[in-house]
C-alpha positions as CSV (number, residue, x, y, z in Angstrom):
1,M,-15.6,24.4,4.4
2,A,-12.0,25.1,3.3
3,D,-11.2,21.4,3.7
4,N,-14.2,20.4,1.5
5,K,-13.0,22.9,-1.2
6,K,-9.5,21.5,-1.0
7,E,-10.8,17.9,-1.3
8,Q,-13.0,18.9,-4.3
9,E,-9.9,20.5,-6.0
10,R,-7.9,17.4,-5.3
11,E,-10.6,15.2,-6.8
12,E,-10.8,17.4,-9.9
13,L,-7.0,17.2,-10.3
14,H,-7.2,13.4,-9.9
15,R,-9.8,13.1,-12.6
16,A,-7.7,15.3,-14.9
17,I,-4.6,13.2,-14.2
18,W,-6.4,9.9,-14.8
19,A,-7.9,11.3,-18.1
20,I,-4.4,12.1,-19.3
21,A,-2.8,8.8,-18.1
22,D,-5.7,6.8,-19.6
23,E,-5.5,8.6,-23.0
24,L,-1.7,8.1,-23.1
25,R,-1.8,4.4,-22.9
26,G,-3.8,3.9,-26.1
27,A,-3.9,0.2,-26.9
28,V,-1.4,-0.8,-24.1
29,D,-2.8,-2.6,-21.1
30,G,-3.0,-0.1,-18.2
31,W,-1.1,-2.3,-15.7
32,D,1.8,-2.7,-18.2
33,F,1.7,1.0,-19.1
34,K,1.9,2.3,-15.5
35,N,5.7,2.0,-15.5
36,Y,5.9,4.5,-18.4
37,V,3.5,7.0,-16.8
38,L,5.0,6.8,-13.3
39,G,8.6,6.7,-14.7
40,T,8.0,9.8,-16.7
41,M,6.4,11.5,-13.7
42,F,9.5,10.6,-11.7
43,Y,11.8,12.0,-14.4
44,R,9.8,15.3,-14.3
45,Y,9.9,15.4,-10.5
46,I,13.6,14.9,-10.1
47,S,14.3,17.4,-12.9
48,E,12.2,20.1,-11.2
49,N,13.4,19.1,-7.8
50,L,17.1,19.6,-8.8
51,T,16.4,22.8,-10.8
52,N,14.5,24.4,-7.9
53,Y,17.2,23.4,-5.4
54,I,20.0,25.0,-7.5
55,N,17.8,28.1,-8.4
56,R,17.0,28.7,-4.7
57,G,20.6,28.7,-3.8
58,E,21.6,31.1,-6.5
59,Q,18.7,33.5,-5.8
60,A,19.6,33.5,-2.1
61,A,23.1,34.6,-3.2
62,G,21.6,37.5,-5.1
63,N,21.6,36.0,-8.6
64,L,17.9,36.7,-9.1
65,D,17.6,35.9,-12.8
66,F,19.4,32.6,-12.6
67,D,17.7,29.5,-14.1
68,Y,19.6,26.2,-14.1
69,A,17.5,25.0,-17.1
70,R,19.1,27.7,-19.3
71,M,22.7,27.0,-18.1
72,S,25.3,25.4,-20.4
73,D,26.2,21.8,-19.7
74,A,29.9,22.7,-19.5
75,D,29.3,25.3,-16.8
76,A,26.9,22.9,-14.9
77,E,29.5,20.1,-14.8
78,E,31.5,22.1,-12.2
79,A,28.7,21.6,-9.7
80,R,28.2,17.9,-10.3
81,E,30.3,16.5,-7.4
82,G,28.7,18.8,-4.8
83,L,25.2,18.2,-6.0
84,V,25.6,14.4,-6.0
85,E,26.7,14.7,-2.4
86,E,23.8,16.9,-1.4
87,K,20.9,15.5,-3.6
88,G,22.2,12.0,-4.5
89,F,22.0,12.6,-8.3
90,F,22.9,15.0,-11.0
91,I,21.2,16.0,-14.3
92,L,22.8,18.1,-17.0
93,P,20.6,21.2,-18.1
94,S,20.2,19.7,-21.6
95,E,18.9,16.5,-20.1
96,L,16.3,18.0,-17.8
97,F,12.7,17.0,-18.4
98,C,11.6,20.4,-19.7
99,N,14.4,20.7,-22.2
100,V,14.1,17.1,-23.5
101,R,10.3,17.7,-23.8
102,A,10.8,21.0,-25.7
103,R,12.8,19.1,-28.4
104,A,10.9,15.9,-28.4
105,S,8.6,16.4,-31.4
106,M,11.7,17.2,-33.6
107,D,13.9,14.5,-32.1
108,V,13.9,11.5,-34.5
109,N,16.1,9.7,-32.0
110,L,13.9,10.4,-28.9
111,N,14.0,6.8,-27.8
112,E,17.9,6.9,-27.7
113,T,17.8,10.4,-26.1
114,L,15.7,9.1,-23.2
115,E,17.7,5.9,-22.8
116,R,20.9,8.0,-22.6
117,V,19.4,10.5,-20.1
118,F,18.1,7.7,-17.8
119,R,21.5,6.0,-18.0
120,H,23.2,9.3,-17.1
121,I,20.9,9.9,-14.1
122,E,21.6,6.4,-12.7
123,E,25.4,6.7,-13.4
124,S,25.6,10.1,-11.7
125,A,24.9,8.3,-8.3
126,K,27.5,5.5,-8.9
127,G,30.2,5.4,-6.2
128,S,28.2,7.7,-4.0
129,Q,26.1,7.1,-0.9
130,S,23.0,7.2,-3.0
131,E,24.0,4.5,-5.5
132,S,21.7,1.8,-4.3
133,S,18.7,4.2,-4.4
134,F,19.2,4.9,-8.1
135,A,20.8,1.7,-9.5
136,G,18.4,0.2,-12.2
137,L,15.7,2.6,-11.3
138,F,14.6,3.1,-15.0
139,D,15.0,-0.6,-16.0
140,D,11.3,-1.0,-16.5
141,F,11.1,2.0,-18.8
142,D,11.8,0.2,-22.0
143,V,11.9,2.9,-24.7
144,N,12.3,0.2,-27.5
145,S,9.3,-2.0,-26.4
146,N,6.9,-3.1,-29.1
147,K,4.1,-2.2,-26.6
148,L,4.8,1.4,-27.4
149,G,4.6,0.9,-31.2
150,S,5.7,-1.5,-34.0
151,T,8.3,1.0,-35.4
152,V,10.8,3.5,-34.0
153,A,8.8,6.4,-35.4
154,R,5.6,5.2,-33.7
155,R,7.4,4.6,-30.5
156,N,8.9,8.0,-30.5
157,E,5.5,9.5,-31.3
158,R,4.1,7.8,-28.2
159,L,7.1,8.9,-26.1
160,A,6.7,12.5,-27.1
161,K,3.0,12.3,-26.3
162,L,4.0,10.8,-22.9
163,L,6.3,13.7,-22.1
164,D,3.6,16.2,-23.1
165,G,0.9,14.4,-21.1
166,I,3.0,14.4,-17.9
167,A,4.0,18.0,-18.4
168,L,0.3,18.9,-18.6
169,M,-0.5,17.3,-15.2
170,R,-1.0,20.3,-12.9
171,L,1.3,19.1,-10.1
172,G,2.4,22.5,-8.9
173,S,5.9,23.3,-7.7
174,V,7.9,20.6,-6.0
175,D,8.5,23.2,-3.3
176,E,4.9,23.2,-2.2
177,H,5.2,20.2,0.1
178,D,1.9,20.8,1.8
179,I,0.2,19.9,-1.5
180,D,2.5,16.8,-2.0
181,A,0.9,16.6,-5.4
182,F,3.5,14.3,-7.0
183,G,3.2,11.7,-4.2
184,D,-0.5,12.1,-4.1
185,A,-0.9,11.7,-7.9
186,Y,1.3,8.5,-7.7
187,E,-0.9,7.0,-5.0
188,Y,-4.0,7.9,-7.0
189,L,-2.7,6.4,-10.3
190,M,-1.6,3.2,-8.5
191,T,-5.1,2.9,-7.1
192,M,-6.7,3.4,-10.5
193,Y,-4.3,1.0,-12.2
194,A,-4.7,-1.7,-9.5
195,S,-8.5,-1.4,-9.5
196,N,-8.6,-1.9,-13.3
197,A,-6.0,-4.7,-13.3
198,G,-7.7,-7.4,-11.3
199,K,-5.5,-9.8,-9.3
200,S,-2.2,-8.6,-10.9
201,G,-2.7,-5.1,-9.4
202,G,-4.0,-6.2,-6.0
203,E,-0.8,-8.2,-5.3
204,F,1.4,-5.1,-5.1
205,F,-0.9,-2.5,-3.8
206,T,-2.6,-2.0,-0.4
207,P,-5.6,0.4,-0.6
208,A,-5.1,3.7,1.2
209,D,-7.9,3.1,3.8
210,V,-6.3,-0.2,4.9
211,S,-2.9,1.4,5.0
212,E,-4.2,4.1,7.2
213,L,-5.8,1.7,9.6
214,L,-2.6,-0.4,10.0
215,T,-0.5,2.7,10.6
216,R,-2.9,4.2,13.1
217,L,-3.1,0.9,15.0
218,G,0.7,0.8,15.1
219,T,1.2,4.4,16.3
220,V,-1.5,4.8,19.0
221,G,-0.3,7.3,21.6
222,K,2.8,8.2,19.5
223,K,3.7,11.4,17.7
224,K,7.1,10.2,16.4
225,I,8.6,6.9,15.5
226,N,12.2,5.9,14.9
227,K,11.9,3.5,11.9
228,V,9.2,2.0,9.8
229,Y,9.6,-1.5,8.1
230,D,7.6,-3.5,5.7
231,P,8.9,-7.0,4.9
232,A,6.7,-7.3,1.7
233,C,6.6,-3.6,0.8
234,G,5.2,-3.8,-2.8
235,S,5.1,-0.3,-4.3
236,G,5.8,1.3,-0.8
237,S,2.5,3.0,-0.3
238,L,1.9,1.3,3.1
239,L,5.4,2.2,4.3
240,L,4.8,5.8,3.4
241,K,1.5,6.1,5.2
242,A,3.3,7.2,8.4
243,L,4.0,10.5,6.6
244,S,0.3,11.4,6.1
245,V,-0.8,10.0,9.5
246,L,2.0,11.4,11.7
247,G,3.4,14.2,9.6
248,K,6.5,15.1,7.5
249,D,9.3,14.8,10.1
250,A,7.7,12.2,12.4
251,V,9.8,9.3,11.0
252,I,13.2,10.0,12.5
253,T,15.6,7.5,11.0
254,G,13.7,6.4,8.0
255,F,11.8,3.8,5.9
256,F,13.0,0.2,5.4
257,G,11.4,-2.4,3.1
258,Q,12.0,-5.5,1.0
259,E,10.2,-6.6,-2.2
260,I,10.8,-9.7,-4.3
261,N,9.4,-8.4,-7.6
262,I,11.9,-6.2,-9.4
263,T,9.4,-4.0,-11.3
264,T,7.5,-3.3,-8.0
265,Y,10.8,-2.7,-6.2
266,N,11.7,0.0,-8.8
267,L,8.2,1.6,-8.3
268,C,8.7,1.6,-4.6
269,R,11.9,3.6,-4.8
270,I,10.2,6.0,-7.2
271,N,7.4,6.3,-4.7
272,M,9.9,7.3,-2.0
273,F,11.4,10.1,-4.1
274,L,7.9,11.4,-5.2
275,H,7.0,11.7,-1.5
276,D,10.1,13.8,-1.0
277,V,11.9,11.1,1.0
278,G,15.7,11.7,0.5
279,F,18.0,8.9,-0.6
280,D,19.5,8.8,2.9
281,K,16.1,8.3,4.6
282,F,15.1,5.0,2.9
283,D,16.6,1.6,2.3
284,V,14.5,-0.7,0.1
285,A,16.0,-4.1,-1.0
286,C,15.0,-6.5,-3.8
287,E,15.3,-10.1,-2.5
288,D,13.3,-12.9,-0.9
289,T,12.6,-11.6,2.7
290,L,12.0,-15.1,4.1
291,T,15.1,-16.8,2.9
292,N,17.4,-13.8,2.3
293,P,16.5,-10.8,4.5
294,Q,18.5,-7.7,3.8
295,H,18.1,-5.6,7.0
296,W,19.9,-7.5,9.7
297,D,22.0,-4.4,10.5
298,D,18.9,-2.1,10.7
299,E,16.6,-4.1,12.9
300,P,14.8,-3.8,15.3
301,F,12.0,-1.6,14.0
302,E,9.5,0.5,16.1
303,L,6.7,0.2,13.5
304,I,6.2,-2.8,11.2
305,V,3.2,-2.6,8.9
306,S,2.6,-5.2,6.1
307,N,0.2,-6.9,3.8
308,P,2.2,-10.0,2.8
309,P,1.1,-12.3,-0.1
310,Y,-1.5,-14.8,1.1
311,S,-0.6,-18.5,1.4
312,I,2.3,-18.5,-1.0
313,K,4.8,-21.3,-1.2
314,W,8.3,-21.0,0.4
315,A,11.3,-23.3,1.1
316,G,10.1,-24.2,4.6
317,D,11.7,-27.4,5.9
318,D,13.2,-28.2,2.5
319,N,15.9,-25.8,3.6
320,P,17.6,-27.3,6.7
321,L,19.1,-24.0,7.7
322,L,15.8,-22.2,8.3
323,I,14.8,-24.1,11.5
324,N,18.0,-22.7,13.1
325,D,17.3,-19.2,11.7
326,P,16.9,-16.9,14.8
327,R,13.7,-15.5,13.3
328,F,11.9,-18.9,13.1
329,A,13.7,-21.1,15.6
330,P,11.9,-19.9,18.7
331,A,8.6,-21.4,17.6
332,G,10.3,-24.8,17.2
333,V,8.5,-25.4,13.9
334,L,8.4,-23.8,10.4
335,A,5.3,-22.5,8.6
336,P,4.1,-25.1,6.0
337,K,5.9,-25.1,2.7
338,S,2.6,-24.4,0.9
339,K,1.6,-21.5,3.3
340,A,4.2,-19.0,4.2
341,D,1.8,-16.6,6.1
342,L,3.1,-17.3,9.6
343,A,6.7,-17.2,8.4
344,F,6.1,-13.5,7.7
345,I,4.5,-13.1,11.1
346,M,7.6,-14.8,12.8
347,H,10.0,-12.6,10.8
348,A,8.1,-9.4,11.7
349,L,8.0,-10.4,15.4
350,S,11.8,-11.2,15.4
351,W,12.6,-7.7,14.1
352,L,10.1,-5.8,16.3
353,A,11.6,-3.3,18.8
354,P,10.7,-3.7,22.5
355,N,8.6,-0.5,22.4
356,G,7.3,-1.3,18.9
357,T,4.0,-2.5,17.3
358,A,3.5,-4.7,14.3
359,A,0.2,-4.6,12.4
360,I,0.0,-7.4,9.7
361,V,-2.8,-8.3,7.3
362,C,-3.4,-12.0,7.5
363,F,-5.2,-14.7,5.5
364,P,-8.1,-15.9,7.8
365,G,-7.0,-19.6,7.6
366,V,-3.9,-19.0,9.6
367,M,-6.1,-18.2,12.7
368,Y,-7.6,-21.6,13.0
369,R,-5.8,-24.3,10.9
370,G,-4.1,-27.1,12.8
371,G,-0.6,-28.6,12.4
372,A,2.5,-26.4,12.3
373,E,0.4,-23.3,12.1
374,Q,-1.4,-24.2,15.4
375,K,2.1,-24.7,17.0
376,I,3.2,-21.3,15.9
377,R,0.1,-19.7,17.3
378,K,0.7,-21.5,20.5
379,Y,4.2,-20.0,20.7
380,L,2.8,-16.5,20.0
381,I,0.1,-16.8,22.7
382,D,2.2,-18.6,25.3
383,N,4.8,-15.8,25.0
384,N,2.2,-13.0,25.1
385,F,3.1,-11.4,21.8
386,V,-0.4,-11.1,20.3
387,D,-2.1,-7.9,21.3
388,S,-5.2,-7.9,19.1
389,I,-6.9,-9.7,16.2
390,I,-9.2,-7.6,14.0
391,Q,-11.7,-9.2,11.6
392,L,-12.0,-6.9,8.5
393,P,-14.9,-6.7,6.0
394,S,-14.7,-8.6,2.8
395,N,-13.9,-7.0,-0.6
396,L,-11.4,-4.4,0.7
397,F,-8.6,-5.4,-1.6
398,F,-8.3,-5.3,-5.4
399,G,-8.4,-8.7,-7.0
400,T,-9.7,-10.7,-4.0
401,S,-13.0,-10.7,-2.1
402,I,-11.6,-12.6,0.9
403,A,-12.4,-11.1,4.4
404,T,-8.9,-10.8,5.8
405,C,-7.9,-9.9,9.4
406,I,-5.2,-8.0,11.1
407,M,-2.8,-9.4,13.7
408,V,-1.3,-6.7,16.0
409,M,1.8,-7.8,17.9
410,K,3.7,-6.2,20.8
411,R,6.7,-7.3,22.8
412,G,5.9,-5.3,26.0
413,K,2.3,-5.9,26.7
414,A,0.7,-4.6,30.0
415,D,-1.7,-7.7,30.3
416,N,-1.8,-11.3,29.1
417,K,-5.1,-10.9,27.2
418,V,-5.9,-10.6,23.5
419,L,-8.5,-8.1,22.2
420,F,-10.7,-9.5,19.5
421,I,-12.5,-7.0,17.3
422,D,-15.3,-7.8,14.8
423,A,-15.0,-5.0,12.3
424,S,-16.7,-7.0,9.5
425,N,-19.5,-4.4,9.2
426,E,-17.2,-1.3,9.5
427,C,-17.3,-0.3,5.8
428,I,-19.3,1.3,3.0
429,K,-19.8,-0.2,-0.4
430,I,-18.3,1.7,-3.4
431,T,-19.0,0.0,-6.8
432,N,-17.6,-3.6,-6.5
433,N,-15.4,-2.9,-3.4
434,N,-16.0,-2.1,0.2
435,K,-14.1,0.8,1.7
436,L,-13.2,1.9,5.3
437,T,-14.3,5.4,5.9
438,K,-12.6,7.8,8.4
439,A,-15.3,7.0,10.9
440,N,-14.9,3.2,10.4
441,I,-11.1,3.6,11.0
442,R,-11.7,5.8,14.1
443,N,-14.2,3.2,15.6
444,I,-11.7,0.3,15.1
445,V,-8.7,2.3,16.5
446,D,-10.7,3.7,19.5
447,A,-11.8,0.1,20.4
448,F,-8.2,-1.1,20.0
449,A,-6.9,1.7,22.2
450,K,-9.5,1.5,25.0
451,R,-9.2,-2.3,25.2
452,E,-12.7,-2.8,26.7
453,D,-15.5,-5.2,26.0
454,K,-18.3,-3.9,23.7
455,D,-21.3,-6.2,22.9
456,H,-21.1,-7.8,19.4
457,F,-18.0,-5.7,18.5
458,C,-15.0,-6.4,20.7
459,K,-14.0,-8.7,23.6
460,L,-10.9,-9.0,25.8
461,I,-10.1,-12.7,26.1
462,S,-7.8,-14.2,28.8
463,Y,-4.8,-16.5,28.0
464,D,-6.6,-19.5,29.7
465,E,-9.7,-19.1,27.5
466,I,-7.6,-19.0,24.3
467,K,-5.7,-22.1,25.5
468,E,-9.0,-23.8,26.1
469,Q,-10.0,-23.1,22.5
470,R,-6.7,-24.8,21.4
471,Y,-5.2,-21.5,20.3
472,N,-7.9,-20.7,17.8
473,L,-7.6,-17.0,17.1
474,S,-10.6,-16.5,14.9
475,V,-12.6,-13.5,16.0
476,S,-15.9,-15.3,15.5
477,T,-14.9,-17.8,18.2
478,Y,-15.0,-15.0,20.8
479,V,-17.2,-12.1,19.6
480,E,-20.8,-13.1,19.3
481,P,-22.5,-11.5,16.3
482,E,-25.7,-9.5,17.0
483,D,-28.8,-11.6,16.5
484,T,-30.8,-9.6,13.9
485,R,-33.5,-12.2,13.5
486,E,-37.1,-11.1,14.1
487,I,-38.9,-12.7,17.0
488,I,-42.2,-14.1,15.7
489,D,-45.3,-14.8,17.8
490,I,-46.5,-18.2,16.6
491,N,-50.1,-17.8,17.9
492,Q,-50.4,-14.4,16.1
493,L,-49.0,-15.9,12.9
494,N,-51.4,-18.8,13.0
495,A,-54.4,-16.4,13.5
496,E,-53.2,-14.3,10.5
497,I,-52.9,-17.5,8.3
498,K,-56.4,-18.5,9.4
499,E,-57.7,-15.1,8.4
500,V,-55.9,-15.3,5.0
501,V,-57.3,-18.8,4.3
502,A,-60.9,-17.6,5.2
503,K,-60.6,-14.6,2.8
504,E,-59.2,-16.9,0.1
505,Q,-62.3,-19.2,0.5
506,I,-64.7,-16.2,0.2
507,L,-62.9,-15.2,-3.1
508,R,-63.1,-18.8,-4.4
509,D,-66.8,-18.9,-3.7
510,A,-67.3,-15.6,-5.5
511,I,-65.3,-16.8,-8.5
512,D,-67.4,-20.0,-8.6
513,Q,-70.6,-18.0,-8.5
514,I,-69.5,-15.8,-11.5
515,I,-68.5,-18.9,-13.5
516,S,-71.8,-20.6,-12.9
517,E,-73.7,-17.4,-14.0
518,I,-71.7,-17.3,-17.2
519,E,-72.4,-20.9,-18.0
């Protein structure tokens, strides 16, 4: 009952947050405007996070009335060095969210004020261990964009409204980590923006239900993991799912990811902070994972979860160095230039720890197409790296109706079989999209963990049988769907038709009789 009440309160908070966010954007497209809402939310979060951290320390020392927000900038400067070392950043009292907001409606140079504050926050981390976590973090918060208004006065009016709107979001104290309201609100807003943005949103966001399924598949039987990695991490929501699935301190070393789109990369780092992940517990890079991977010194990873872009172009054999790259060389062939899907699979496998699991969302075509892709599947199966293939329902992702599947890979398998699961009906329909419920996720993960045959749902297939099927890994090849057709008795049907025809004749005769009487 208490859980239901909490969930109800959460939904009410979400509705209120969306109402504020939606009202703030005005005429600006939601997907474009999300950077302003989420950036302002982040500015509020780090301001409150730093203030609470300093206040707690002072109050513990007996200074009960202390409030960092009321301190002079000159006095605060003395603590800069120590705070950067401990928190990774520093904000002057006058530049805290609450103080800038209090002056916003009277500040005719609000755009310049915010630009200066954001620059100062980024600069505070320069030369420190946290520099890479903060560098360029506010680049997508363009205070002078025409999207905010055609004149400085109009832009400032919108910026002041933005500060007020974010301040009105009831996100509680940043100390109340059990609520995790900032991170939760971020996830919710990203879901809403992505669902309203069509394809552009779906590219960078994996829905929470799919993220949970991937994480649970990758952590069966584990309470803690060393490192989580996503080679195409988008806004980082999939990376962070281990926090809600396993708990706050279950990821020991940290979170690692790479993202090619700079705006999304900035959102990913913001997402880390909003989930209370310290600058020393994440390493997210902005580069092309396939041709310029950034985590050679951090691999291997115990958990790899990813939803890479489907069938995108990549350098492939146009780059003569790639065939000798240790990530791709073992298969003896590169993924086709027009379809990089299996390049992501080979990259993930290469960086997977001996005790690890990789769960990757795949475009269905990679499971059955011939040519180079068939040769890569042959390498994966011959070397016993594929643990399971799971067929998902269609319409799970924003911006595409494709029924995708999941490839689960392990390096230390106990058998040389592959479990095929047909989860195409494990969903409920919500508006235009399908959704995995907790029960759907549990059914899939239980079948995955038990590794036993179940009619029309899952089947354990031997290496020889897959080889016979020329390394086709489509679930439909191995799991027979339930025949829901009705068995019809032909003799009974003919008798029923005969009876209908006889009744029809009686009606015709009666109609003829009536007509003749009228005439």
